[in-house]
C-alpha positions as CSV (number, residue, x, y, z in Angstrom):
1,X,15.8,-31.6,12.7
2,X,13.3,-33.2,10.3
3,X,13.3,-32.7,6.5
4,X,10.6,-30.1,6.7
5,X,12.5,-28.0,9.2
6,X,15.6,-28.1,7.0
7,X,13.5,-27.1,4.0
8,X,12.0,-24.0,5.6
9,X,15.3,-23.0,7.0
10,X,16.8,-23.1,3.5
11,X,13.8,-21.4,1.9
12,X,13.2,-18.6,4.4
13,X,16.0,-16.2,3.2
14,X,14.8,-16.4,-0.4
15,X,11.2,-15.7,0.6
16,X,12.2,-12.8,2.8
17,X,14.2,-11.2,-0.1
18,X,11.4,-11.7,-2.5
19,X,9.0,-10.1,-0.1
20,X,11.3,-7.2,0.4
21,X,11.6,-6.6,-3.4
22,X,7.9,-6.8,-3.8
23,X,7.2,-4.2,-1.1
24,X,9.8,-1.9,-2.6
25,X,8.2,-2.3,-6.1
26,X,4.8,-1.7,-4.6
27,X,6.0,1.6,-3.1
28,X,7.2,2.9,-6.5
29,X,4.2,1.6,-8.5
30,X,1.6,2.8,-6.0
31,X,3.0,6.5,-6.0
32,X,3.3,6.2,-9.9
33,X,-0.3,5.2,-10.3
34,X,-1.6,7.9,-8.2
35,X,0.6,10.5,-9.9
36,X,-0.5,9.3,-13.4
37,X,-4.1,9.6,-12.3
38,X,-3.6,13.2,-11.1
39,X,-4.4,12.3,-7.5
40,X,-2.7,14.6,-5.1
41,X,-0.7,13.0,-2.3
42,X,2.2,13.7,0.1
43,X,4.9,11.1,0.6
44,X,6.3,10.4,4.0
45,X,9.0,8.1,5.3
46,X,10.7,7.8,2.0
47,X,7.5,6.9,0.2
48,X,6.4,4.1,2.7
49,X,3.4,6.2,3.8
50,X,1.3,8.3,1.3
51,X,-1.2,10.9,2.5
52,X,-3.8,11.0,-0.3
53,X,-6.4,13.7,-0.8
54,X,-9.7,12.0,-1.8
55,X,-12.4,14.5,-2.4
56,X,-13.1,16.3,0.9
57,X,-11.3,13.8,3.1
58,X,-7.8,12.3,3.6
59,X,-6.7,8.7,3.1
60,X,-3.6,7.2,4.6
61,X,-2.0,4.6,2.2
62,X,0.9,2.3,2.7
63,X,1.8,1.1,-0.8
64,X,4.3,-1.6,0.5
65,X,1.5,-3.6,2.0
66,X,-1.4,-2.1,0.0
67,X,-3.3,-1.1,3.1
68,X,-5.3,2.1,3.2
69,X,-7.5,3.8,5.7
70,X,-9.7,6.9,5.6
71,X,-9.2,9.6,8.3
72,X,-12.8,9.8,9.3
73,X,-13.4,10.1,13.0
74,X,-16.9,8.8,12.9
75,X,-16.7,6.0,10.3
76,X,-13.3,4.9,9.0
77,X,-13.0,2.8,5.9
78,X,-10.2,0.4,5.6
79,X,-9.2,-1.5,2.4
80,X,-6.3,-3.1,0.6
81,X,-4.8,-2.6,-2.8
82,X,-4.3,0.3,-5.2
83,X,-7.4,-0.7,-7.2
84,X,-9.7,-0.4,-4.2
85,X,-8.1,2.9,-3.2
86,X,-8.6,4.3,-6.7
87,X,-12.2,3.1,-6.7
88,X,-12.8,4.8,-3.3
89,X,-11.2,8.0,-4.6
90,X,-13.3,8.0,-7.7
91,X,-16.4,7.7,-5.6
92,X,-15.4,10.6,-3.5
93,X,-14.7,13.0,-6.5
94,X,-18.3,12.4,-7.8
């Protein structure tokens, strides 16, 4: 195969391992940030899915990827990142 094919074949295992480490670190830090802020949540699937109480509604948060989504049947809000989630929660508590 060409040089680029060889390169990506060699690099892929390292990239995959780094991605797995990053998602694991995100799972720990996401829960720690919510806990430190006093935000009530319930951990599911070993911390891969957090069910967060935001004011009068519930938000599903997947800290490994950073994705979060509100559980509103009429108008769901979807976002990414713990900072965006914290901003959303702050707006719901006001």
